VOMI-516933 format. One record per residue (C-alpha): x, y, z; residue in one letter; chain; residue number from 1. Coordinates in steps of 0.2 Angstrom, whole numbers, m for minus. Layout:
BEGIN
SITE  east north    up residu chaine num
SITE     X     Y     Z      A      A NUM
...
***
This chain:
BEGIN
SITE  east north    up residu chaine num
SITE  m131    28    15      X      A   1
SITE  m125    44    22      X      A   2
SITE  m115    57    12      X      A   3
SITE   m99    49     5      X      A   4
SITE   m84    61     2      X      A   5
SITE   m69    50     0      X      A   6
SITE   m67    32    m6      X      A   7
SITE   m51    22    m2      X      A   8
SITE   m47     6   m11      X      A   9
SITE   m34    m7   m10      X      A  10
SITE   m27   m12   m27      X      A  11
SITE   m21   m30   m28      X      A  12
SITE   m35   m42   m25      X      A  13
SITE   m47   m28   m24      X      A  14
SITE   m47   m17   m39      X      A  15
SITE   m35   m29   m48      X      A  16
SITE   m43   m46   m48      X      A  17
SITE   m37   m63   m54      X      A  18
SITE   m20   m57   m59      X      A  19
SITE   m25   m41   m69      X      A  20
SITE   m11   m28   m71      X      A  21
SITE   m22   m14   m78      X      A  22
SITE   m37    m4   m71      X      A  23
SITE   m52    m6   m82      X      A  24
SITE   m57    10   m91      X      A  25
SITE   m75     9   m83      X      A  26
SITE   m67    12   m66      X      A  27
SITE   m58    28   m73      X      A  28
SITE   m75    34   m79      X      A  29
SITE   m83    31   m62      X      A  30
SITE   m68    40   m53      X      A  31
SITE   m71    55   m65      X      A  32
SITE   m90    55   m62      X      A  33
SITE   m88    54   m43      X      A  34
SITE   m75    68   m43      X      A  35
SITE   m88    79   m52      X      A  36
SITE  m100    75   m38      X      A  37
SITE   m87    80   m25      X      A  38
SITE   m81    63   m20      X      A  39
SITE   m63    60   m20      X      A  40
SITE   m55    43   m25      X      A  41
SITE   m40    37   m16      X      A  42
SITE   m30    21   m21      X      A  43
SITE   m22    14    m4      X      A  44
SITE    m8     2    m7      X      A  45
SITE     9    m4    m2      X      A  46
SITE    15     2   m19      X      A  47
SITE    26    17   m22      X      A  48
SITE    19    34   m28      X      A  49
SITE    27    32   m45      X      A  50
SITE    20    14   m47      X      A  51
SITE     2    20   m42      X      A  52
SITE     2    36   m52      X      A  53
SITE     7    26   m68      X      A  54
SITE    m7    13   m64      X      A  55
SITE   m20    28   m62      X      A  56
SITE   m12    39   m76      X      A  57
SITE   m29    43   m85      X      A  58
SITE   m36    50   m69      X      A  59
SITE   m20    55   m59      X      A  60
SITE   m25    73   m57      X      A  61
SITE   m42    68   m50      X      A  62
SITE   m37    56   m36      X      A  63
SITE   m26    57   m20      X      A  64
SITE   m14    43   m17      X      A  65
SITE   m10    33    m1      X      A  66
SITE     6    24    m3      X      A  67
SITE    18    13     6      X      A  68
SITE     5     5    17      X      A  69
SITE    m1    22    23      X      A  70
SITE    16    30    26      X      A  71
SITE    14    43    12      X      A  72
SITE     0    53     4      X      A  73
SITE     0    63   m12      X      A  74
SITE   m12    75   m20      X      A  75
SITE    m8    86   m35      X      A  76
SITE    10    79   m35      X      A  77
SITE    12    86   m17      X      A  78
SITE    16    76    m1      X      A  79
SITE     2    79    11      X      A  80
SITE    11    69    25      X      A  81
SITE    25    57    28      X      A  82
SITE    27    44    42      X      A  83
SITE    45    41    45      X      A  84
SITE    54    26    53      X      A  85
SITE    69    28    65      X      A  86
SITE    84    27    54      X      A  87
SITE    95    16    66      X      A  88
SITE    81     3    68      X      A  89
SITE    80     2    49      X      A  90
SITE    98    m1    48      X      A  91
SITE    97   m16    60      X      A  92
SITE    81   m22    52      X      A  93
SITE    91   m21    35      X      A  94
SITE   105   m31    42      X      A  95
SITE    93   m45    48      X      A  96
SITE    85   m46    32      X      A  97
SITE   101   m48    22      X      A  98
SITE   107   m61    34      X      A  99
SITE    93   m73    28      X      A 100
SITE    99   m84    14      X      A 101
SITE    91   m79    m3      X      A 102
SITE    83   m64     4      X      A 103
SITE    84   m46    m3      X      A 104
SITE    80   m29     4      X      A 105
SITE    70   m15    m3      X      A 106
SITE    71     2     7      X      A 107
SITE    58    15     2      X      A 108
SITE    61    34     3      X      A 109
SITE    48    47    m3      X      A 110
SITE    49    41   m21      X      A 111
SITE    64    30   m23      X      A 112
SITE    67    12   m17      X      A 113
SITE    85     8   m13      X      A 114
SITE    93    m9   m15      X      A 115
SITE   109   m18   m10      X      A 116
SITE   107   m33   m21      X      A 117
SITE   116   m49   m18      X      A 118
SITE   113   m54   m36      X      A 119
SITE   112   m42   m50      X      A 120
SITE    98   m51   m59      X      A 121
SITE    86   m48   m45      X      A 122
SITE    86   m29   m48      X      A 123
SITE    77   m31   m65      X      A 124
SITE    65   m43   m57      X      A 125
SITE    60   m31   m43      X      A 126
SITE    60   m16   m54      X      A 127
SITE    48   m24   m67      X      A 128
SITE    37   m31   m54      X      A 129
SITE    35   m16   m43      X      A 130
SITE    37    m2   m56      X      A 131
SITE    46     8   m43      X      A 132
SITE    61    20   m45      X      A 133
SITE    75     9   m40      X      A 134
SITE    93    15   m35      X      A 135
SITE   107     4   m31      X      A 136
SITE   118     8   m16      X      A 137
SITE   133    m1    m9      X      A 138
SITE   128     2    10      X      A 139
SITE   114     8    20      X      A 140
SITE   124    24    24      X      A 141
SITE   122    29     5      X      A 142
SITE   103    31     7      X      A 143
SITE   102    50     8      X      A 144
SITE    84    52    14      X      A 145
SITE    71    48    27      X      A 146
SITE    64    30    26      X      A 147
SITE    45    25    26      X      A 148
SITE    46     7    23      X      A 149
SITE    58    m8    23      X      A 150
SITE    53   m24    14      X      A 151
SITE    60   m41    13      X      A 152
SITE    59   m50    m4      X      A 153
SITE    62   m69    m7      X      A 154
SITE    57   m79   m22      X      A 155
SITE    50   m94   m12      X      A 156
SITE    47  m100     6      X      A 157
SITE    42   m83    12      X      A 158
SITE    36   m91    28      X      A 159
SITE    55   m94    33      X      A 160
SITE    57   m75    32      X      A 161
SITE    42   m71    43      X      A 162
SITE    48   m84    55      X      A 163
SITE    65   m76    56      X      A 164
SITE    59   m58    58      X      A 165
SITE    42   m58    65      X      A 166
SITE    45   m60    84      X      A 167
SITE    58   m47    85      X      A 168
SITE    52   m34    72      X      A 169
SITE    33   m35    74      X      A 170
SITE    36   m27    92      X      A 171
SITE    45   m12    83      X      A 172
SITE    35    m9    67      X      A 173
SITE    19   m14    59      X      A 174
SITE    23   m30    48      X      A 175
SITE    12   m37    34      X      A 176
SITE    14   m51    22      X      A 177
SITE    11   m44     4      X      A 178
SITE     8   m57    m9      X      A 179
SITE    19   m73   m10      X      A 180
SITE    36   m64   m10      X      A 181
SITE    36   m48     1      X      A 182
SITE    36   m45    19      X      A 183
SITE    34   m26    23      X      A 184
SITE    38   m16    39      X      A 185
SITE    31     2    42      X      A 186
SITE    28    13    56      X      A 187
SITE    11    17    48      X      A 188
SITE    m4     6    43      X      A 189
SITE   m17     9    30      X      A 190
SITE   m28    14    45      X      A 191
SITE   m16    28    52      X      A 192
SITE   m13    34    34      X      A 193
SITE   m31    35    30      X      A 194
SITE   m34    44    47      X      A 195
SITE   m20    56    43      X      A 196
SITE   m27    59    25      X      A 197
SITE   m44    63    32      X      A 198
SITE   m37    75    45      X      A 199
SITE   m28    85    31      X      A 200
SITE   m43    85    20      X      A 201
SITE   m56    89    33      X      A 202
SITE   m66    73    29      X      A 203
SITE   m75    64    44      X      A 204
SITE   m71    46    44      X      A 205
SITE   m90    42    44      X      A 206
SITE   m91    49    27      X      A 207
SITE   m77    37    20      X      A 208
SITE   m80    21    10      X      A 209
SITE   m66     9     9      X      A 210
SITE   m63    m8     0      X      A 211
SITE   m51   m21     4      X      A 212
SITE   m47   m40     3      X      A 213
SITE   m33   m44    15      X      A 214
SITE   m28   m43    33      X      A 215
SITE   m17   m27    30      X      A 216
SITE   m33   m18    25      X      A 217
SITE   m42   m21    42      X      A 218
SITE   m35    m6    50      X      A 219
SITE   m42     5    36      X      A 220
SITE   m59    m4    35      X      A 221
SITE   m61    m4    54      X      A 222
SITE   m61    15    55      X      A 223
SITE   m72    21    41      X      A 224
SITE   m91    23    40      X      A 225
SITE   m93    11    25      X      A 226
SITE   m81    m4    24      X      A 227
SITE   m83   m16    10      X      A 228
SITE   m74   m33    10      X      A 229
SITE   m71   m42    m7      X      A 230
SITE   m81   m58    m9      X      A 231
SITE   m65   m68   m12      X      A 232
SITE   m57   m63     4      X      A 233
SITE   m54   m76    18      X      A 234
SITE   m69   m82    28      X      A 235
SITE   m64   m73    44      X      A 236
SITE   m63   m57    35      X      A 237
SITE   m80   m60    26      X      A 238
SITE   m88   m63    43      X      A 239
SITE   m80   m47    50      X      A 240
SITE   m89   m35    38      X      A 241
SITE  m107   m34    33      X      A 242
SITE  m104   m26    16      X      A 243
SITE   m97   m38     3      X      A 244
SITE   m95   m36   m16      X      A 245
SITE   m88   m45   m31      X      A 246
SITE   m80   m29   m38      X      A 247
SITE   m77   m11   m33      X      A 248
SITE   m85    m5   m49      X      A 249
SITE  m102   m12   m45      X      A 250
SITE  m103    m2   m29      X      A 251
SITE   m96    14   m37      X      A 252
SITE  m110    14   m50      X      A 253
SITE  m123    15   m36      X      A 254
SITE  m116    31   m29      X      A 255
***
């Protein structure tokens, strides 16, 4: 295996398996060991920076963070780059999401997520699930910053939301189903985000290892020199990549 300088890993279904909510300490130990060898670890997720930083709190100073499906990257609490969506398009997408019965919208800025909740109780549900900084606004115009992601949330029957939005909005933004309740739209992907991160850090993509388990990880896995798919991924994904693993930890220990 050629020299590895950066390791990017998806979180849910990859580092966090079988519904786990906390990263095991052994992973943190490996991240520290690899950092001493000059290998930087990078969580790559649809999560907000606040949520990711809390998840990796014991090693937060030793990693970079690729957030919001590749739209934002942080290192040493500084923004390395940000991929911004066109505001008027976000306004129209927000309107279409809110027009769907039972559907809520989450609009992501740099480190705040904005909501215009139809029902107040959904605020706590979303805040507790995501761990995000949440701010309530009365209208889209109250959002004071650039937008990097717009997400639709529905408790059930997410397929109805995808059917209502995909044909129009997948032509404008990258869309991705995230779990059973979320449908995300960004201008970035994990692939464009990782490429931007490597450009900033001066790391060749052939010196990058990446782990993923789902279709929104494909743009990231396809551009790196050392892609790994999780053994529990869908069969088409397992057929796409030679390297498979049960856990990220078992591969980190070989480096």
